[in-house]
C-alpha positions as CSV (number, residue, x, y, z in Angstrom):
1,M,6.3,43.1,-28.5
2,N,7.4,40.6,-31.0
3,K,6.0,37.1,-30.5
4,K,8.4,34.3,-30.5
5,K,7.9,32.2,-33.6
6,T,7.1,28.5,-33.1
7,S,8.9,26.2,-35.5
8,A,7.2,23.3,-37.3
9,A,9.2,20.9,-35.2
10,D,8.0,22.5,-31.9
11,K,4.4,22.3,-33.1
12,A,4.8,18.7,-34.1
13,F,6.3,17.8,-30.8
14,T,3.5,19.6,-28.8
15,I,0.9,17.7,-30.8
16,F,2.6,14.4,-30.4
17,N,3.2,15.0,-26.7
18,T,-0.5,16.0,-26.2
19,I,-1.7,12.9,-28.0
20,F,0.6,10.6,-26.1
21,M,-0.4,12.0,-22.7
22,V,-4.1,11.7,-23.5
23,A,-3.6,8.1,-24.6
24,F,-1.6,7.4,-21.5
25,V,-4.3,8.8,-19.2
26,V,-6.9,6.8,-21.1
27,I,-5.0,3.6,-20.8
28,T,-4.3,4.2,-17.1
29,L,-7.9,5.1,-16.2
30,Y,-9.7,2.5,-18.4
31,P,-9.2,-0.5,-16.1
32,V,-10.5,1.4,-13.1
33,L,-13.5,2.8,-14.9
34,N,-14.2,-0.6,-16.4
35,T,-14.0,-2.3,-13.0
36,L,-16.3,0.4,-11.6
37,A,-18.9,-0.2,-14.4
38,I,-18.8,-3.9,-13.8
39,S,-19.3,-3.5,-10.1
40,L,-22.5,-1.4,-10.8
41,N,-23.8,-3.7,-13.4
42,D,-26.2,-6.7,-12.9
43,G,-24.2,-9.8,-12.3
44,I,-26.1,-12.0,-14.8
45,D,-25.9,-9.4,-17.5
46,T,-22.1,-9.0,-16.9
47,V,-21.6,-12.7,-18.1
48,R,-22.8,-11.5,-21.5
49,G,-19.8,-9.2,-21.7
50,G,-19.6,-5.9,-23.6
51,I,-19.3,-3.8,-20.4
52,Y,-16.8,-1.0,-21.0
53,L,-17.1,2.4,-19.3
54,F,-20.8,2.4,-18.2
55,P,-23.0,-0.2,-16.7
56,R,-25.7,-1.6,-18.9
57,K,-28.1,-2.7,-16.1
58,F,-27.5,-0.5,-13.0
59,T,-27.7,-2.3,-9.7
60,L,-26.2,-2.1,-6.2
61,K,-26.7,-5.8,-5.5
62,N,-22.9,-6.4,-5.9
63,Y,-22.1,-3.9,-3.2
64,Q,-24.9,-5.2,-1.0
65,T,-23.4,-8.7,-1.3
66,V,-20.0,-7.4,-0.3
67,L,-21.3,-5.3,2.6
68,Q,-23.5,-8.2,3.9
69,T,-20.5,-10.4,4.2
70,Q,-20.2,-12.2,7.6
71,N,-17.6,-10.6,9.9
72,L,-17.1,-7.8,7.5
73,K,-17.4,-5.1,10.2
74,I,-14.9,-6.9,12.5
75,G,-12.6,-7.3,9.5
76,A,-12.8,-3.7,8.6
77,Y,-12.1,-2.6,12.2
78,I,-9.1,-4.9,12.5
79,T,-7.8,-3.8,9.1
80,V,-8.1,-0.1,10.0
81,A,-6.4,-0.7,13.3
82,R,-3.5,-2.7,11.9
83,T,-3.0,-0.1,9.2
84,I,-2.9,2.8,11.6
85,I,-0.9,1.2,14.4
86,G,1.4,-0.8,12.1
87,T,2.2,2.3,9.9
88,L,3.0,4.5,12.9
89,L,5.1,1.9,14.7
90,A,7.0,1.0,11.6
91,L,7.7,4.6,10.7
92,V,8.9,5.6,14.2
93,L,11.1,2.5,14.7
94,N,12.6,2.5,11.2
95,A,13.3,6.2,11.4
96,I,15.1,5.8,14.8
97,L,17.2,2.8,13.5
98,A,18.0,4.7,10.3
99,F,19.1,7.8,12.2
100,I,21.5,5.7,14.4
101,V,22.9,3.8,11.4
102,S,23.4,7.0,9.4
103,R,25.7,8.6,12.0
104,K,29.3,8.7,11.0
105,K,30.5,7.8,14.5
106,F,28.4,4.6,14.7
107,L,30.6,1.5,14.7
108,F,30.0,-1.5,12.5
109,K,27.4,0.3,10.4
110,S,28.6,-1.1,7.1
111,Q,28.6,-4.7,8.6
112,L,25.1,-4.2,9.9
113,S,23.9,-2.8,6.7
114,L,25.2,-5.8,4.8
115,F,23.5,-8.2,7.4
116,W,20.2,-6.4,6.8
117,V,20.5,-6.6,3.1
118,I,21.0,-10.3,3.3
119,T,17.7,-10.6,5.2
120,M,15.9,-9.0,2.2
121,Y,16.9,-12.0,0.0
122,V,17.0,-14.9,2.4
123,N,14.5,-15.9,5.1
124,G,13.7,-19.0,7.2
125,G,10.7,-20.2,5.2
126,M,7.0,-20.3,6.0
127,I,7.0,-23.2,8.5
128,P,10.0,-22.1,10.6
129,T,8.5,-18.6,10.6
130,F,5.1,-20.0,11.8
131,L,6.8,-22.0,14.5
132,V,8.8,-18.9,15.7
133,Y,5.6,-16.8,15.8
134,K,3.7,-19.6,17.7
135,G,6.6,-19.9,20.2
136,L,6.5,-16.1,20.8
137,G,2.7,-16.3,21.3
138,L,1.9,-14.1,18.3
139,T,-0.5,-16.6,16.6
140,N,-4.2,-16.1,17.3
141,S,-3.6,-12.5,18.3
142,F,-3.8,-9.0,16.8
143,W,0.0,-8.3,17.3
144,V,1.0,-10.8,14.6
145,Y,0.0,-8.1,12.1
146,V,2.1,-5.5,13.7
147,I,5.2,-6.7,15.4
148,P,6.8,-8.7,12.5
149,G,6.6,-5.6,10.2
150,M,7.8,-3.0,12.7
151,I,11.4,-3.2,11.2
152,S,11.9,-3.5,7.5
153,A,15.4,-3.6,6.0
154,F,14.3,-1.9,2.8
155,N,12.5,0.8,4.5
156,M,15.3,1.4,6.9
157,L,17.9,1.6,4.1
158,V,15.7,4.1,2.3
159,L,15.5,6.3,5.3
160,R,19.2,6.0,6.0
161,T,20.1,7.0,2.5
162,Y,18.0,10.1,2.7
163,M,19.4,11.1,6.1
164,Q,22.9,10.6,4.9
165,G,22.2,13.1,2.1
166,L,21.4,15.9,4.6
167,P,24.3,18.4,5.3
168,D,26.5,17.4,8.2
169,S,26.7,21.1,9.2
170,L,23.2,20.9,10.5
171,E,24.1,18.4,13.2
172,E,27.4,20.0,13.9
173,S,25.9,23.4,14.5
174,A,23.3,21.9,16.8
175,Q,26.0,20.0,18.8
176,L,27.8,23.3,19.3
177,D,24.6,24.8,20.8
178,G,24.5,21.8,23.2
179,A,21.9,19.8,21.5
180,G,21.9,16.0,22.0
181,Y,21.0,13.3,19.6
182,T,17.4,13.2,20.7
183,V,17.0,16.9,20.0
184,I,18.9,16.6,16.7
185,F,16.6,13.7,15.5
186,T,13.3,15.3,16.6
187,K,14.0,19.0,15.9
188,I,16.3,19.0,12.9
189,I,16.4,15.6,11.0
190,S,12.8,14.6,11.2
191,P,11.3,17.9,9.9
192,L,13.7,17.6,6.9
193,C,12.6,13.9,6.3
194,K,8.9,14.6,5.6
195,P,9.1,13.5,2.0
196,V,10.7,10.1,2.7
197,Y,8.5,9.6,5.8
198,A,5.4,10.1,3.6
199,T,6.8,7.6,1.1
200,I,7.6,4.9,3.7
201,A,4.2,5.5,5.4
202,L,2.4,4.9,2.1
203,F,4.4,1.7,1.4
204,V,3.6,0.3,4.9
205,A,-0.1,1.5,4.8
206,V,-0.8,-0.1,1.4
207,Y,0.9,-3.4,2.5
208,Q,-1.1,-3.5,5.8
209,W,-4.4,-2.6,4.1
210,N,-4.1,-5.2,1.3
211,S,-2.6,-8.1,3.4
212,W,-4.8,-11.1,3.9
213,F,-2.4,-14.1,3.8
214,D,-1.2,-13.5,7.4
215,A,-4.8,-13.6,8.6
216,M,-5.3,-17.0,6.9
217,L,-2.0,-18.4,8.2
218,Y,-1.9,-17.2,11.7
219,N,-5.5,-16.3,12.7
220,R,-7.6,-18.6,10.7
221,M,-9.4,-20.0,13.7
222,S,-9.9,-16.6,15.4
223,S,-12.7,-14.8,13.8
224,Q,-12.3,-11.8,16.1
225,Y,-8.9,-11.1,14.4
226,T,-10.0,-11.5,10.8
227,T,-9.2,-8.8,8.3
228,L,-11.3,-7.2,5.6
229,Q,-9.2,-8.6,2.7
230,Y,-9.4,-12.1,4.1
231,E,-13.3,-11.9,4.4
232,L,-13.6,-10.6,0.9
233,M,-11.3,-13.4,-0.4
234,K,-13.6,-15.9,1.3
235,L,-16.6,-14.3,-0.2
236,L,-15.2,-14.4,-3.7
237,S,-14.3,-18.0,-3.2
238,S,-17.8,-19.0,-2.1
239,V,-19.4,-17.0,-5.0
240,M,-17.1,-18.8,-7.5
241,Q,-18.2,-22.2,-6.0
242,Q,-21.9,-21.3,-6.1
243,S,-21.9,-19.5,-9.4
244,G,-20.1,-21.8,-11.9
245,S,-22.4,-20.6,-14.7
246,A,-25.0,-18.0,-15.5
247,D,-27.9,-20.5,-14.9
248,A,-26.5,-21.2,-11.5
249,A,-26.2,-17.6,-10.7
250,K,-29.9,-17.1,-11.5
251,N,-30.8,-19.3,-8.6
252,T,-28.8,-17.3,-6.0
253,A,-30.5,-14.8,-3.8
254,A,-28.2,-12.0,-4.6
255,A,-28.0,-12.8,-8.4
256,V,-24.3,-12.1,-8.5
257,T,-21.4,-13.6,-10.3
258,P,-17.7,-13.9,-9.4
259,A,-16.8,-11.1,-11.9
260,S,-19.3,-8.7,-10.5
261,V,-18.4,-9.4,-6.8
262,R,-14.7,-9.3,-7.6
263,A,-15.2,-5.8,-9.2
264,A,-17.2,-4.5,-6.3
265,A,-14.7,-5.9,-3.8
266,T,-11.9,-4.3,-5.7
267,I,-13.5,-0.8,-5.8
268,A,-14.4,-1.1,-2.1
269,T,-10.8,-2.0,-1.0
270,M,-9.0,0.4,-3.3
271,L,-11.1,3.5,-2.5
272,P,-9.4,4.4,0.9
273,I,-5.9,4.2,-0.7
274,V,-7.0,6.2,-3.8
275,C,-8.4,8.9,-1.4
276,L,-5.2,8.9,0.6
277,Y,-2.8,9.1,-2.2
278,P,-3.5,12.7,-3.5
279,F,-2.5,14.1,0.0
280,L,0.8,12.3,-0.1
281,Q,1.6,12.7,-3.8
282,R,4.0,15.6,-3.6
283,Y,5.9,13.9,-0.8
284,F,5.8,10.5,-2.6
285,V,7.3,11.9,-5.8
286,T,10.2,13.6,-3.8
287,G,10.8,10.5,-1.8
288,L,11.1,8.3,-4.9
289,T,13.9,10.6,-6.3
290,I,16.2,9.7,-3.3
291,G,19.7,9.2,-4.7
292,G,18.7,10.3,-8.1
293,V,20.9,13.4,-8.0
294,K,24.5,13.3,-6.7
295,E,26.5,16.4,-5.9
């Protein structure tokens, strides 16, 4: 069999493409590896600089400082709970609302869609929102993390767009067999929406996991409802106040610096999301291409 000849242009393109992809991977991974190296390096030694991919003086004191933070276990429990409950409720409610709005027979769907789009750009402000939450009894409670985020205009519109792209013949054939809207949604539409469901679930889960400002704003005086990110933020603030210089850091019991604690906290908080992403990657890529191809 004759081998297909490779032209000089094809060889040059392959070499250039390989170099580019390797450089892109290095540029992408370097910040993560550098942060990991700093988190495993002695805090005093980190002040000298020169830490790149490997720690110069290996230590676990930075992680010990992070794990010994007061209320860390409670914050981790609340963060995990709000991530799981908030993601499930947001996914179910946004999917149901998107299914209703995506039906052709639903009246005023264009007007309602316009109203929801406006809410993405205009809000009442921080103080009116706080007063509303306080009036509803959501402050100093766990549900302030879940209820306000159950419905999102952006997530709903993404789900609606995906559902509108499904063939109408699927719903029509199911109706001919006597299926109602509940059966159509659960048995036909939802199984076909796994890619966009995974995308929205990842969006909501990352937001819930990383959120800390709502804990400071609504549950600052309730330590039983603190979150992991809020506790780590308070830890970083205290370390920065106590360790203004390397000499001051030497006098601390943990011998840590803001840079080392920040790196350890970053690795500790990003690890669960990094472990979750590979399982949702193929659905995530498909969900992001919604509307990219038109028939």
